[in-house]
Backbone as CSV, one residue per row, in Angstrom:
resi,resn,N_x,N_y,N_z,CA_x,CA_y,CA_z,C_x,C_y,C_z
1,MET,-0.890,46.338,91.545,-1.488,46.224,90.188,-1.514,44.657,90.076
2,THR,-2.572,44.318,89.440,-2.797,42.755,89.133,-2.515,42.623,87.622
3,ALA,-2.170,41.369,87.273,-1.963,41.102,85.751,-3.354,41.164,85.048
4,PRO,-3.272,41.343,83.923,-4.320,41.303,82.990,-5.114,39.925,83.202
5,ARG,-6.592,40.131,83.186,-7.226,38.890,83.141,-8.392,38.933,82.229
6,PHE,-9.024,37.806,82.204,-10.217,37.703,81.288,-11.437,37.282,82.159
7,ILE,-12.503,38.023,81.820,-13.701,37.425,82.122,-14.592,37.188,80.943
8,THR,-15.619,36.257,80.958,-16.429,35.668,79.965,-17.813,36.057,79.963
9,THR,-18.066,36.424,78.723,-19.543,36.815,78.547,-20.532,35.517,78.433
10,ARG,-21.886,35.785,78.439,-22.964,34.760,78.431,-22.508,33.635,77.443
11,ASP,-22.149,34.435,76.145,-21.988,33.461,75.051,-20.558,32.956,74.872
12,GLY,-19.702,33.165,76.057,-18.456,32.468,75.908,-17.423,33.389,75.556
13,LYS,-17.558,34.648,75.144,-16.476,35.476,74.617,-15.742,36.236,75.740
14,ARG,-14.356,36.361,75.485,-13.585,36.981,76.619,-13.359,38.448,76.429
15,LEU,-13.397,39.132,77.519,-12.997,40.543,77.763,-11.817,40.624,78.621
16,ARG,-10.871,41.539,78.133,-9.540,41.538,78.871,-9.561,42.871,79.827
17,CYS,-9.271,42.546,81.187,-9.588,43.637,82.181,-8.190,43.564,82.938
18,GLN,-8.120,44.852,83.666,-6.919,45.028,84.607,-7.363,45.931,85.804
19,VAL,-6.716,45.526,86.743,-6.894,46.563,88.171,-5.613,46.925,88.498
20,PHE,-5.576,48.182,88.850,-4.242,48.898,89.371,-4.678,49.555,90.759
21,ASP,-3.669,49.113,91.482,-4.058,49.570,93.112,-3.517,51.062,93.321
22,ALA,-4.221,51.558,94.252,-3.818,53.051,94.383,-2.281,53.002,95.112
23,ALA,-1.639,54.164,94.726,-0.211,54.310,95.110,-0.097,54.170,96.423
24,PRO,0.876,53.304,97.141,1.084,53.371,98.618,1.218,54.643,99.185
25,GLY,0.719,54.746,100.261,0.898,56.014,101.125,-0.115,57.083,100.588
26,THR,-1.117,56.764,99.652,-1.811,57.890,99.209,-3.214,57.480,100.114
27,PRO,-4.062,58.530,100.185,-5.274,58.191,101.094,-6.316,57.697,100.197
28,GLY,-6.837,56.411,100.458,-7.580,55.673,99.670,-8.933,56.651,99.103
29,ARG,-9.299,56.766,97.831,-10.210,57.396,97.590,-11.339,56.576,96.605
30,GLY,-11.251,55.370,96.970,-12.097,54.326,95.982,-11.721,54.273,94.837
31,VAL,-12.610,53.734,94.034,-12.306,53.067,92.642,-12.536,53.974,91.425
32,CYS,-11.878,54.088,90.586,-12.090,54.861,89.391,-11.978,53.841,88.122
33,VAL,-13.415,53.836,87.648,-13.563,53.004,86.369,-13.188,53.823,85.161
34,LEU,-12.213,53.331,84.397,-11.367,54.038,83.242,-11.956,53.308,81.918
35,LEU,-12.842,54.047,81.368,-13.486,53.825,79.855,-12.879,54.258,78.721
36,HIS,-12.176,53.367,77.861,-11.562,53.947,76.721,-12.438,54.375,75.476
37,GLY,-11.930,55.091,74.665,-12.477,55.466,73.297,-12.415,54.223,72.119
38,GLN,-12.959,54.476,71.042,-13.038,53.598,70.238,-11.567,53.361,69.655
39,THR,-11.169,52.039,69.379,-9.969,51.788,68.875,-8.729,51.521,70.119
40,GLU,-9.080,51.871,71.122,-7.979,52.262,72.186,-8.070,50.719,73.035
41,PHE,-7.089,50.870,73.953,-6.704,49.517,74.775,-6.121,49.933,76.103
42,ILE,-6.134,49.217,76.971,-5.578,49.257,78.307,-4.278,49.908,78.414
43,GLU,-3.108,49.568,77.581,-1.783,50.126,77.729,-1.873,51.504,77.365
44,LYS,-2.677,51.958,76.205,-2.368,53.401,76.196,-2.614,54.309,77.217
45,TYR,-3.197,53.927,78.229,-3.568,54.859,79.475,-2.777,54.588,80.487
46,VAL,-1.523,54.077,80.422,-0.563,53.777,81.610,-0.250,54.931,82.073
47,GLU,0.156,56.213,81.269,0.259,57.344,82.196,-0.717,58.028,82.814
48,ALA,-1.993,57.916,82.144,-3.239,58.465,83.110,-3.501,57.540,84.236
49,ILE,-3.377,56.123,84.000,-3.437,55.356,85.134,-2.682,55.643,86.293
50,GLY,-1.456,55.978,85.997,-0.472,56.413,87.022,-0.843,57.668,87.943
51,GLU,-1.408,58.535,86.987,-1.652,59.863,87.710,-3.037,59.712,88.417
52,LEU,-3.940,58.687,88.084,-4.931,58.237,89.053,-4.473,57.567,90.407
53,GLN,-3.592,56.607,89.953,-3.021,56.024,91.165,-2.604,56.911,92.238
54,THR,-1.585,57.919,91.927,-1.077,58.897,92.768,-2.042,59.831,93.445
55,ARG,-3.294,59.870,92.842,-4.282,60.639,93.520,-5.242,59.738,94.488
56,GLY,-4.692,58.528,94.711,-5.277,57.460,95.695,-6.517,56.826,95.168
57,PHE,-6.444,56.624,93.735,-7.419,55.774,93.255,-6.998,54.361,92.728
58,THR,-7.943,53.591,92.989,-7.571,52.098,92.540,-8.357,52.179,91.124
59,VAL,-7.662,51.770,89.964,-8.066,51.720,88.663,-8.538,50.681,88.098
60,ALA,-9.789,50.542,87.694,-10.150,49.376,87.113,-10.614,49.662,85.601
61,THR,-10.130,49.010,84.672,-10.273,49.111,83.255,-10.444,47.969,82.418
62,PHE,-10.991,48.165,81.152,-11.126,47.040,80.381,-11.045,47.280,78.883
63,ASP,-10.810,46.274,78.111,-10.819,46.581,76.723,-12.451,46.349,76.242
64,TRP,-12.984,47.123,75.456,-14.289,47.027,74.752,-14.389,45.777,74.050
65,PRO,-15.555,45.113,73.787,-15.661,44.084,72.968,-15.372,44.664,71.471
66,GLY,-14.574,43.809,70.825,-14.306,44.408,69.409,-12.887,44.994,69.151
67,GLN,-12.152,45.167,70.391,-11.024,46.010,70.377,-10.033,45.654,71.403
68,GLY,-8.727,45.871,71.211,-7.757,45.709,72.330,-7.582,44.117,72.503
69,GLY,-7.408,43.810,73.698,-7.257,42.173,73.777,-8.417,41.425,73.852
70,SER,-9.646,42.138,73.846,-11.059,41.396,73.961,-11.370,40.898,72.793
71,TYR,-12.365,40.293,72.499,-12.816,39.364,71.442,-13.328,40.317,70.054
72,ARG,-13.094,39.842,69.121,-13.387,40.775,67.905,-14.681,40.194,67.306
73,PHE,-15.267,41.083,66.630,-16.658,40.530,66.101,-16.520,40.077,64.550
74,LEU,-15.424,40.296,63.762,-15.354,39.885,62.503,-13.989,39.212,62.412
75,ALA,-13.896,38.644,61.165,-12.702,37.926,60.826,-11.705,38.634,60.840
76,ASP,-11.783,39.733,60.066,-10.639,40.698,59.873,-10.445,41.469,61.305
77,PRO,-9.415,41.464,62.149,-9.335,41.930,63.354,-9.148,43.499,63.244
78,LEU,-8.695,43.985,62.158,-8.486,45.470,62.002,-9.845,46.382,61.932
79,LYS,-10.846,45.640,61.483,-12.266,46.489,61.534,-13.028,46.611,62.870
80,ALA,-12.995,47.962,62.937,-13.742,48.330,64.211,-15.453,48.175,63.977
81,HIS,-16.123,47.160,64.738,-17.202,46.704,64.206,-18.035,46.566,65.715
82,VAL,-19.283,46.572,65.584,-20.400,46.180,66.684,-21.699,45.910,66.056
83,GLY,-22.332,45.048,66.662,-23.432,44.594,66.160,-24.593,45.548,66.440
84,ASN,-24.600,46.069,67.882,-25.468,47.047,68.539,-24.875,47.635,69.602
85,PHE,-25.180,49.034,70.182,-24.408,49.399,71.233,-24.684,48.585,72.523
86,ALA,-25.867,48.115,72.593,-26.228,47.330,73.535,-25.176,46.210,74.021
87,GLN,-24.232,45.899,73.177,-23.322,44.983,73.509,-22.106,45.507,74.249
88,TYR,-21.803,46.885,74.156,-21.209,47.574,74.917,-21.676,47.760,76.374
89,ASP,-23.009,48.073,76.447,-23.514,48.189,77.786,-23.369,46.910,78.470
90,SER,-23.867,45.692,77.745,-23.638,44.553,78.573,-22.255,44.154,78.880
91,ALA,-21.362,44.396,78.239,-19.781,44.132,78.630,-19.337,45.079,79.833
92,LEU,-20.025,46.274,79.931,-19.795,47.199,81.055,-20.445,46.761,82.200
93,TRP,-21.684,46.149,82.183,-22.161,45.714,83.370,-21.473,44.503,83.701
94,LEU,-21.187,43.473,82.976,-20.387,42.377,83.426,-19.294,42.665,84.074
95,PHE,-18.430,43.789,83.460,-17.101,43.998,84.184,-17.558,44.898,85.578
96,MET,-18.496,45.552,85.635,-18.908,46.211,86.792,-19.186,45.217,87.949
97,ASP,-19.872,44.006,87.551,-20.364,42.847,88.536,-19.181,42.180,89.027
98,GLU,-18.205,41.914,87.824,-17.234,40.769,88.015,-15.922,41.298,88.592
99,VAL,-15.566,42.734,88.238,-14.266,43.247,88.580,-14.517,44.436,89.499
100,VAL,-15.414,45.232,89.348,-15.551,46.113,90.112,-16.025,46.185,91.359
101,LYS,-17.135,45.419,91.745,-17.941,45.174,92.761,-17.041,44.505,93.689
102,PRO,-16.145,43.564,93.619,-15.329,42.922,94.538,-14.531,43.942,95.167
103,LEU,-14.185,45.086,94.614,-13.204,45.896,94.875,-13.781,47.211,95.961
104,THR,-15.104,47.182,96.132,-15.634,48.396,96.864,-16.968,48.174,96.897
105,ASP,-17.493,48.626,98.068,-19.105,48.579,98.382,-19.700,49.964,98.251
106,LYS,-18.964,50.902,97.610,-19.666,52.124,97.319,-19.467,52.367,95.652
107,PRO,-20.361,53.205,95.171,-20.261,53.352,93.465,-18.919,54.094,93.270
108,PRO,-18.499,53.563,92.390,-17.239,54.191,91.817,-17.449,55.369,91.187
109,MET,-16.229,56.171,90.619,-16.316,57.188,89.992,-15.965,56.790,88.636
110,ALA,-16.149,57.524,87.551,-15.902,57.087,86.096,-14.792,58.172,85.447
111,LEU,-13.981,57.657,84.539,-13.400,58.616,83.849,-13.394,57.903,82.345
112,ALA,-13.851,58.654,81.395,-14.358,58.121,80.013,-14.030,59.062,79.126
113,HIS,-13.504,58.373,78.143,-13.103,59.416,76.890,-13.860,58.850,75.612
114,SER,-14.320,59.798,74.813,-14.919,59.762,73.647,-16.090,58.603,73.401
115,MET,-15.674,57.400,72.828,-17.031,56.503,72.891,-17.155,55.901,74.276
116,GLY,-16.220,56.092,75.003,-16.491,55.530,76.511,-17.173,56.407,77.055
117,GLY,-17.077,57.788,76.834,-17.944,58.573,77.420,-19.244,58.596,77.053
118,HIS,-19.395,58.440,75.739,-20.778,58.081,75.364,-21.572,56.723,76.035
119,ILE,-20.848,55.766,76.138,-21.315,54.723,76.738,-21.594,54.876,78.208
120,ALA,-20.736,55.549,79.093,-20.917,56.025,80.384,-22.154,56.932,80.586
121,LEU,-22.528,57.736,79.545,-23.961,58.469,79.614,-24.772,57.518,79.419
122,ARG,-24.760,56.491,78.844,-25.882,55.628,78.519,-25.953,54.718,79.873
123,ALA,-24.957,54.369,80.560,-25.002,53.721,81.808,-25.678,54.745,82.798
124,MET,-25.232,55.956,82.970,-25.674,56.817,83.941,-27.194,57.031,83.906
125,HIS,-27.841,57.002,82.535,-28.987,57.151,82.164,-29.987,55.809,82.664
126,ASP,-29.392,54.588,82.394,-30.017,53.443,82.774,-30.040,53.082,84.065
127,ARG,-28.850,53.227,84.781,-28.602,52.927,86.254,-28.031,54.133,86.960
128,PRO,-29.166,54.956,87.447,-28.750,56.215,87.939,-27.506,56.223,89.350
129,LYS,-27.483,55.126,90.038,-26.401,54.981,90.995,-25.406,54.214,90.781
130,ALA,-25.206,53.939,89.443,-23.906,53.362,88.981,-22.662,53.835,89.301
131,PHE,-22.508,55.216,89.212,-21.290,55.975,89.477,-21.611,57.140,90.521
132,THR,-20.634,57.435,91.221,-20.958,58.642,92.275,-20.583,59.983,91.368
133,CYS,-19.684,59.924,90.238,-19.708,61.215,89.508,-18.757,60.719,88.388
134,ALA,-18.871,61.550,87.361,-18.229,61.117,85.992,-17.436,62.340,85.362
135,VAL,-16.193,61.918,84.839,-15.350,63.097,84.049,-15.299,62.487,82.789
136,LEU,-15.963,63.204,81.782,-15.986,62.662,80.284,-15.084,63.681,79.541
137,SER,-13.884,62.894,78.922,-12.959,63.775,78.016,-13.761,63.653,76.494
138,ALA,-13.971,64.796,75.823,-14.477,64.665,74.507,-15.560,63.595,74.358
139,PRO,-16.569,63.444,74.942,-17.516,62.574,74.685,-18.014,62.509,73.317
140,MET,-18.254,61.279,72.845,-18.864,61.064,71.398,-20.533,61.379,71.422
141,LEU,-20.872,62.698,70.992,-22.299,62.754,71.216,-22.719,63.159,69.677
142,ARG,-21.862,63.690,69.036,-22.276,64.214,67.564,-20.999,63.811,66.601
143,ALA,-20.994,63.218,65.582,-19.709,62.882,64.817,-19.406,64.074,63.798
144,LEU,-18.283,64.548,63.662,-18.017,65.225,62.447,-17.672,64.508,61.270
145,THR,-18.234,65.375,60.152,-18.090,64.532,58.760,-17.081,65.108,58.049
146,ARG,-16.351,65.869,58.463,-14.936,66.241,57.679,-15.179,66.823,56.451
147,GLY,-16.096,67.838,56.235,-16.272,68.502,55.177,-17.560,68.114,54.454
148,TYR,-17.955,66.815,54.579,-19.361,66.436,53.887,-20.391,66.936,54.529
149,PRO,-21.422,67.160,53.826,-22.775,67.703,54.503,-23.451,66.497,55.639
150,ARG,-23.478,66.930,56.929,-23.905,65.992,57.723,-25.228,65.083,57.340
151,VAL,-25.951,65.771,56.808,-27.318,64.803,56.346,-26.963,63.961,55.196
152,LEU,-25.958,64.347,54.261,-25.507,63.262,53.166,-24.922,62.245,53.732
153,ALA,-23.919,62.598,54.686,-23.055,61.671,55.461,-24.032,60.384,55.980
154,ARG,-24.963,60.873,56.843,-26.035,60.170,57.504,-26.775,59.237,56.604
155,ILE,-27.228,59.869,55.407,-27.925,58.931,54.425,-26.825,57.847,53.702
156,ALA,-25.741,58.272,53.453,-24.889,57.399,52.838,-24.699,56.117,53.692
157,CYS,-24.487,56.289,55.147,-24.401,55.446,56.040,-25.423,54.393,55.811
158,TRP,-26.689,55.036,56.191,-27.819,54.181,56.135,-28.144,53.390,54.852
159,ILE,-27.941,53.908,53.765,-27.838,53.098,52.371,-27.115,51.981,52.418
160,GLU,-25.540,52.145,52.835,-24.778,51.405,52.959,-25.021,49.920,53.785
161,TYR,-25.630,50.339,54.834,-25.998,49.400,55.868,-27.383,48.744,55.399
162,GLN,-28.207,49.137,54.542,-29.446,48.743,54.129,-29.196,47.644,53.180
163,ILE,-28.315,47.901,52.251,-27.735,47.168,51.173,-26.869,45.891,51.536
164,GLY,-26.511,45.771,52.974,-25.847,44.576,53.456,-24.367,45.025,53.384
165,ALA,-23.778,46.169,53.367,-22.454,46.464,53.427,-21.875,46.692,54.901
166,GLY,-22.699,46.279,55.940,-22.379,46.442,57.385,-21.244,46.070,57.671
167,ASN,-20.808,44.912,57.228,-19.546,44.579,57.623,-18.088,45.123,56.762
168,ASP,-18.523,45.942,55.835,-17.414,46.427,54.986,-17.114,47.937,55.584
169,TRP,-15.661,48.477,55.426,-15.066,49.404,55.683,-16.013,50.611,55.223
170,VAL,-15.996,51.673,56.173,-16.425,53.039,55.782,-15.647,53.290,54.865
171,TRP,-15.931,53.942,53.758,-14.802,54.456,52.796,-13.614,55.163,53.320
172,GLY,-12.508,54.379,53.038,-11.085,55.014,53.273,-10.466,54.490,54.563
173,MET,-11.414,53.719,55.518,-11.204,53.653,57.066,-10.162,52.495,56.900
174,ASP,-10.076,51.744,56.010,-8.773,50.780,55.950,-7.402,51.544,56.036
175,GLN,-7.423,52.665,55.611,-6.205,53.461,55.781,-5.852,53.967,57.084
176,ARG,-6.570,53.809,58.181,-6.522,54.264,59.361,-5.771,53.175,60.212
177,ASP,-5.381,52.209,59.593,-4.441,51.354,60.219,-3.183,51.943,61.085
178,PRO,-3.188,51.520,62.422,-1.856,52.581,63.054,-0.559,52.550,62.146
179,HIS,-0.439,51.205,61.738,0.854,51.151,60.826,0.945,51.961,59.791
180,LYS,-0.212,52.573,59.264,-0.045,53.431,58.108,-0.167,54.733,58.632
181,VAL,-0.588,54.885,59.714,-0.993,56.533,60.003,0.219,57.036,60.614
182,THR,0.738,58.312,60.183,1.713,59.144,60.737,1.302,60.252,61.583
183,PHE,2.406,60.903,62.512,1.905,62.040,63.040,1.236,63.109,62.309
184,ASP,1.637,63.429,60.966,1.245,64.002,60.185,-0.159,64.169,59.624
185,THR,-0.476,62.663,59.559,-1.813,62.245,58.970,-2.828,61.914,60.031
186,GLN,-2.534,62.067,61.646,-3.329,61.789,62.411,-4.180,62.711,63.007
187,LEU,-5.139,62.655,63.576,-6.362,63.758,63.864,-6.614,64.104,65.425
188,VAL,-5.642,63.517,66.225,-6.154,63.304,67.552,-5.152,63.971,68.775
189,THR,-4.052,64.289,68.268,-3.111,64.860,69.238,-2.133,65.971,68.801
190,SER,-1.755,67.057,69.523,-0.708,67.718,69.071,0.873,67.627,69.628
191,ASP,0.739,66.207,70.443,1.789,65.847,71.215,2.503,64.624,70.453
192,ARG,3.662,65.039,69.767,4.514,63.941,68.780,4.995,62.779,69.803
193,ALA,5.387,63.067,71.031,6.083,61.964,71.804,4.855,61.016,72.157
194,ARG,3.710,61.589,72.738,3.050,60.479,73.152,2.230,59.857,71.855
195,PHE,2.058,60.609,70.848,1.585,59.602,69.768,2.527,58.760,69.277
196,GLN,3.868,59.153,69.403,4.856,58.063,68.893,5.014,56.761,69.850
197,ARG,4.938,57.169,71.277,4.885,55.968,72.301,3.694,54.908,71.855
198,THR,2.461,55.460,71.811,1.400,54.439,71.308,1.913,53.684,69.976
199,GLN,2.228,54.523,68.858,2.532,53.612,67.759,3.679,52.687,67.970
200,ASP,4.797,53.018,68.784,5.881,52.007,68.986,5.314,50.731,69.748
201,PHE,4.195,51.143,70.853,3.590,49.822,71.473,2.888,49.074,70.491
202,LEU,2.308,49.827,69.547,1.398,48.781,68.589,2.134,48.016,67.553
203,ARG,3.296,48.778,67.323,4.444,47.788,66.453,4.884,46.633,67.392
204,ALA,5.019,46.838,68.464,5.606,45.664,69.165,4.411,44.685,69.776
205,HIS,3.249,45.182,69.501,1.930,44.386,69.786,0.677,44.733,68.818
206,PRO,1.101,44.276,67.602,0.293,44.439,66.525,-1.212,43.847,66.722
207,ASP,-1.219,42.786,67.475,-2.577,42.347,67.687,-3.619,43.043,68.310
208,LEU,-3.081,44.126,68.951,-3.817,45.089,69.559,-4.459,46.216,68.857
209,ARG,-4.034,46.324,67.632,-4.425,47.625,67.064,-5.742,47.348,66.184
210,LEU,-6.482,48.596,65.849,-7.666,48.468,65.031,-7.345,49.774,63.834
211,ALA,-7.969,49.426,62.915,-8.155,50.634,61.936,-9.271,51.548,61.925
212,GLY,-10.184,51.762,60.986,-11.373,52.447,61.228,-12.538,51.592,61.268
213,PRO,-13.630,52.332,61.167,-14.924,51.724,61.485,-15.553,51.142,60.189
214,THR,-16.363,50.056,60.449,-17.416,49.550,59.381,-18.577,50.534,59.429
215,TRP,-19.242,50.306,58.247,-20.708,50.830,58.096,-21.608,50.442,59.351
216,GLY,-21.574,49.194,59.664,-22.189,48.770,60.721,-21.996,49.459,62.117
217,TRP,-20.585,49.512,62.364,-20.389,50.372,63.727,-20.897,51.681,63.564
218,LEU,-20.714,52.426,62.461,-21.223,53.873,62.256,-22.794,53.847,62.402
219,GLU,-23.500,53.079,61.497,-24.849,53.063,61.819,-25.385,52.907,63.287
220,GLN,-24.763,51.868,64.122,-25.136,51.946,65.410,-24.739,52.989,66.180
221,ALA,-23.789,53.584,65.849,-23.215,55.004,66.639,-24.223,55.923,66.490
222,TYR,-24.622,56.148,64.957,-25.461,57.032,64.644,-26.874,57.079,65.415
223,ARG,-27.297,55.808,65.460,-28.463,55.527,66.081,-28.466,55.685,67.720
224,SER,-27.266,55.416,68.356,-27.128,55.707,69.654,-26.631,57.129,70.069
225,MET,-26.097,57.961,69.197,-26.087,59.319,69.280,-27.336,59.987,69.363
226,ALA,-28.024,59.639,68.282,-29.421,60.179,68.081,-30.351,60.039,69.438
227,ALA,-30.163,58.636,69.998,-31.090,58.370,71.128,-30.460,59.304,72.400
228,VAL,-29.183,59.295,72.643,-28.569,60.203,73.846,-28.840,61.705,73.533
229,MET,-28.959,62.106,72.499,-29.332,63.550,72.286,-30.567,63.981,72.319
230,ALA,-31.480,62.893,72.104,-32.917,63.158,72.079,-33.551,63.861,73.408
231,PRO,-34.661,64.722,73.190,-35.197,65.353,74.298,-35.541,64.411,75.332
232,GLY,-35.218,64.790,76.720,-35.514,64.088,77.941,-34.331,63.149,78.372
233,TYR,-33.476,62.874,77.619,-32.246,61.822,77.806,-31.282,62.361,78.807
234,ALA,-30.687,63.657,78.538,-29.694,64.234,79.316,-30.371,64.585,80.786
235,GLU,-31.696,65.064,80.389,-32.257,65.525,81.578,-32.565,64.561,82.887
236,ALA,-32.629,63.205,82.130,-32.898,62.118,83.344,-31.550,61.557,83.961
237,ILE,-30.391,62.207,83.595,-29.247,61.878,84.174,-28.981,62.671,85.399
238,ALA,-28.952,61.996,86.646,-29.010,62.633,87.678,-27.430,62.669,88.488
239,THR,-26.582,61.905,87.895,-25.062,61.759,88.361,-24.399,63.106,88.030
240,PRO,-23.388,63.508,88.820,-22.828,64.783,88.407,-21.750,64.645,87.335
241,VAL,-21.675,65.348,86.531,-20.932,64.954,85.249,-19.908,66.166,84.950
242,LEU,-18.595,66.015,84.666,-17.760,67.043,84.106,-17.550,66.613,82.704
243,ILE,-18.000,67.572,81.693,-17.544,67.220,80.308,-16.248,68.154,80.055
244,CYS,-15.252,67.678,79.427,-13.977,68.567,78.930,-13.915,68.620,77.606
245,ALA,-14.117,69.742,76.929,-14.508,69.766,75.625,-13.192,70.290,74.845
246,ALA,-12.860,69.557,73.931,-11.411,69.837,73.161,-11.886,70.812,71.943
247,GLY,-11.339,72.121,72.238,-11.742,72.789,71.132,-11.073,72.597,69.678
248,LYS,-10.164,71.896,69.556,-9.603,71.848,68.137,-9.914,70.334,67.750
249,ASP,-11.061,69.595,68.559,-11.499,68.287,67.885,-11.805,68.201,66.739
250,ARG,-11.121,67.319,66.159,-11.519,66.722,64.472,-12.519,65.324,64.421
251,ILE,-12.725,65.029,65.389,-13.452,63.652,65.367,-14.817,63.661,65.947
252,VAL,-15.221,64.505,66.891,-16.384,64.719,67.570,-16.904,66.155,67.477
253,ASP,-18.087,66.516,67.378,-18.676,67.928,67.282,-18.775,68.567,68.653
254,VAL,-17.828,69.436,68.778,-17.546,70.099,70.171,-19.068,70.833,70.695
255,THR,-19.590,71.299,69.611,-20.867,72.176,69.794,-21.960,71.301,70.361
256,ALA,-22.019,69.904,70.175,-22.982,68.907,70.893,-22.563,68.820,72.407
257,GLU,-21.420,68.962,72.844,-21.125,69.026,74.200,-21.529,70.092,74.913
258,HIS,-21.443,71.290,74.009,-21.977,72.413,74.739,-23.575,72.391,74.992
259,GLU,-24.277,71.786,73.857,-25.470,71.778,73.870,-26.012,70.804,75.043
260,PHE,-25.364,69.651,75.038,-25.786,68.494,76.182,-25.695,69.086,77.611
261,ILE,-24.638,69.737,77.912,-24.245,70.106,79.348,-25.250,70.925,79.864
262,LYS,-25.947,71.874,78.908,-27.011,72.505,79.423,-28.098,71.929,79.804
263,ARG,-28.361,70.722,79.387,-29.577,69.992,79.640,-29.337,69.015,80.893
264,LEU,-27.964,68.796,81.183,-27.910,67.851,82.448,-28.161,68.664,83.761
265,PRO,-29.049,67.936,84.709,-29.174,68.505,86.039,-28.167,68.870,86.805
266,HIS,-26.891,68.084,86.507,-25.684,68.310,87.634,-24.454,68.402,86.605
267,GLY,-24.439,69.058,85.597,-23.435,69.089,84.508,-22.624,70.449,84.641
268,THR,-21.367,70.060,84.230,-20.133,71.113,84.352,-19.441,70.850,83.282
269,LEU,-19.208,72.019,82.602,-18.384,72.190,81.271,-17.165,72.847,81.468
270,PHE,-15.845,72.234,81.172,-14.595,72.604,81.160,-14.241,72.826,79.847
271,ASP,-13.881,74.002,79.209,-13.294,74.068,77.663,-11.944,74.051,77.844
272,MET,-11.642,73.381,76.769,-10.033,73.276,76.335,-9.818,73.729,74.997
273,PRO,-9.754,74.988,74.870,-9.981,75.308,73.241,-8.401,74.952,72.608
274,GLU,-7.317,74.622,73.148,-6.171,74.469,72.511,-6.121,72.903,72.597
275,SER,-6.808,72.104,72.915,-6.822,70.664,72.778,-7.253,70.046,71.590
276,GLU,-6.452,68.936,70.994,-7.062,68.029,70.148,-8.046,67.160,70.790
277,HIS,-8.606,66.160,69.926,-9.640,65.125,70.656,-9.040,64.376,71.638
278,GLU,-7.870,63.722,71.689,-7.422,62.782,72.832,-6.757,63.826,73.979
279,ILE,-7.351,64.327,74.798,-7.093,65.287,75.667,-5.950,64.567,76.623
280,LEU,-6.269,63.371,77.224,-5.313,62.656,78.003,-4.025,62.395,77.292
281,MET,-3.882,62.431,75.982,-2.676,62.185,75.295,-2.051,63.649,74.744
282,GLU,-2.564,64.597,75.251,-1.954,65.734,74.561,-0.523,66.288,75.533
283,SER,-0.340,67.405,75.187,0.896,67.980,75.565,0.787,68.291,77.094
284,ASP,2.035,68.349,77.884,2.041,68.689,79.291,1.130,69.924,79.572
285,PRO,1.283,70.987,79.163,0.264,72.161,79.797,-1.062,71.767,79.489
286,ILE,-1.494,71.088,78.435,-2.855,70.837,78.182,-3.528,69.841,79.352
287,ARG,-2.679,68.854,79.192,-2.879,67.846,80.381,-3.030,68.356,81.792
288,ALA,-2.031,69.210,82.264,-2.013,69.889,83.608,-3.325,70.679,83.683
289,ARG,-3.870,71.187,82.687,-5.251,72.032,82.879,-6.138,70.941,83.001
290,PHE,-6.258,69.882,82.267,-7.286,68.695,82.684,-7.386,68.156,83.947
291,TRP,-6.104,67.931,84.424,-6.037,67.297,85.822,-6.380,68.416,86.934
292,GLY,-6.124,69.735,86.904,-6.557,70.573,87.525,-8.101,70.728,87.573
293,ALA,-8.628,70.732,86.648,-10.184,70.733,86.451,-10.762,69.373,86.960
294,PHE,-10.081,68.160,86.810,-10.453,66.937,87.407,-10.380,67.034,88.928
295,ASP,-9.392,67.406,89.484,-9.215,67.618,90.908,-10.276,68.375,91.584
296,VAL,-10.577,69.466,91.171,-11.468,70.485,91.516,-13.016,69.694,91.679
297,PHE,-13.368,69.180,90.523,-14.600,68.419,90.358,-14.911,67.338,91.180
298,VAL,-13.962,66.405,91.251,-13.868,65.111,91.801,-13.824,65.344,93.241
299,GLY,-12.902,66.344,93.717,-13.015,66.604,95.043,-14.300,67.062,95.897
300,LYS,-15.184,67.533,95.051,-16.544,67.529,95.662,-17.249,66.330,95.889
301,PHE,-16.924,65.258,95.508,-17.726,64.033,95.346,-16.900,62.639,96.037
302,VAL,-15.592,62.896,96.080,-14.687,61.601,96.397,-13.687,62.125,97.403
């Protein structure tokens, strides 16, 4: 394991990265690029990183722009914001060039969650040889609107963005500060201990936390999701992809994953009906099912 380090974007902004070597004595299986979801950070995945290491993978990961220990877009560091999803793409390619390429002369595999899975799909569409295969946990393809009609939610976001409220919180999202959220009010896992582990870490490292998104982030997410779900997009992705769908997901629409997988030339769907959104932060039996599916799928390519 190397210590966290920073790489610098063209405009002088810093992205926090880290590399974890494969466990000693394991057969080297190359590099796994680990891509987090929105609001997440390197340390949240320490358990999953260890499980990848024992499988023989060197793990390379980083904090997306706007979250974790990387640079933030707004003066209020709790707001999840981005100007355009192309900024995530640029950060990923910088990370691949400066951190991943020195580790291997072969394409790495990818393990990506939620927003990270969405950005991984953008990457595989734009650069077909970037990854040898990819495992996506609950990828963000269509957002749930939690009781609001989908069309009305989309119109509300567009209006707020158009009137110049792009840097403002989506209604109520300031209350998603991890310091305010409890196990009973969270929406992502059924595992109390793993939820509390993240909460405890963020209390000790409050600068890493994020609350909810701005209207600007949500508008750009809507635009990117529309592009990825458009006819011809999935069909152009040649990389083998495993999508693990969380049946109890309350963040993203699992039906979109079922629709999308049918259009991928080399796509496999693994249903996890008992799982909430954060599959890798779930209970031991759920996680064991995930890793079983991971091993079968990845074993075909790595």
